[in-house]
N, C-alpha and C positions, 0 to 999 in steps of 0.2 A: 245838096238839096236842103234848104231850110224848111223845117217842119213845124217849128214852134217859135213864135216871136212874143217875148214877154215885155211888158211895159208897166209903168205906174209906180215904180219904186221911188224912194227919196229919203230925205232926212225928216224925222218927225220926233216930237218930244214924247216922253213917257205919258201914257194915257191917251195919246192921239190915235188917229185913224188913217188908213190908206186903203186904196182899192187897186188891186193888181188886175191886169188883163193879159190874156194869152190867146193869140190867134193861131189856129191850126188848120192844116189842110182838110178839105171836106171829107176826103176818104178816111182819114184817121178819125176825125170827129164823129163820123157816123157809125163807126165800128166799135170804138174802144171807150171804156170808162177812162175818165181823165183825172189827173192828180196834180196837186201842187207839192213841190218839194222845197227844202231849204238846206243850205250848207253854210255853216259858220266857219271862220278860219280855224284850221286844224281839226275839224270834225268831219264826220261822214255826212253824206247827203241823205236826208231823211224825208219820208213822205209825211206831210202834215195834214192833207185833206184829199179826199177823193169823191168823185161823183159819177154815177153810172149814166148810160145813155138815157135812162128813164128818170133820172133825177134823184136817186137814192144816194145819200151822203154818208161819209165816215170821216172821223177826225182823230188826230193824235190827242192824247190826254192833255198835252201841254198847251193846246190851242182851243180845246173844246169850250164852247160858251163865249169865245171871243172872236173867232174867225168863222166866216161863212163862205162856202164854195157854191157857185152857181154856174149855169151854162146857158148860152143862147144858141140854140141849134141852128137858127136862121143865119146867124153871123159866124158860125163855127168858132165861137169864142167862149173861153172859160174865165171866170172871175174869182178873185179871192178878196172878200171884204174883211179887213183886219181892224178890229176895234180894241180899245184898252191895251194898246201896245206897250211892251216891256222892253228894257234894254236887252234881255236875253232873246228877243225875237230878231235881233240884228243878224242878218245873213244875206246871202244871195239867194233869191227865190227863182225857181224854175218850174215850168210845167212840162208834163210828159204823160204818157198813158199811165194809169194806175197799176203799178206792178203787182200789188196784192191781188187785184182782181183779174189782171190779164196775164201775169207771169212773165211779162217782158217790159223792157223800156226801149224806146227808140233813140235816135241821135238827139243829143241835148242842144238846146238853144243857148244863147249867151246869158240868159238870166237877167234879173233886175235886182239892183242892190237896195236893200231896206236897212236903214240905220236909225235906231231909236236911241236918242241921246238928248240930254238937256244942255 
């Protein structure tokens, strides 16, 4: 059962922007805080941004001030606006429930590749 479908990744030059989208099931979206994670080759999967059902947000220090997480409850979709991208932002990006707030993660989707390179 597919629970998360991520999209919007691609190749972008340093300093550029991308907007990621993640569609989730209504049941999950209505209950849980949502999060965006990323995993670079050879590294662990880290939470970079989270948003509660009421819209409170939190960010990893590495993306604070550059990334913005938002959610559209009518569309059961969470977004990640990424600005001022750096090569070190290159990773596969995934959405899931925010494990810091919820204490769990659900089955992972396929993710979307973001590559920042000149």
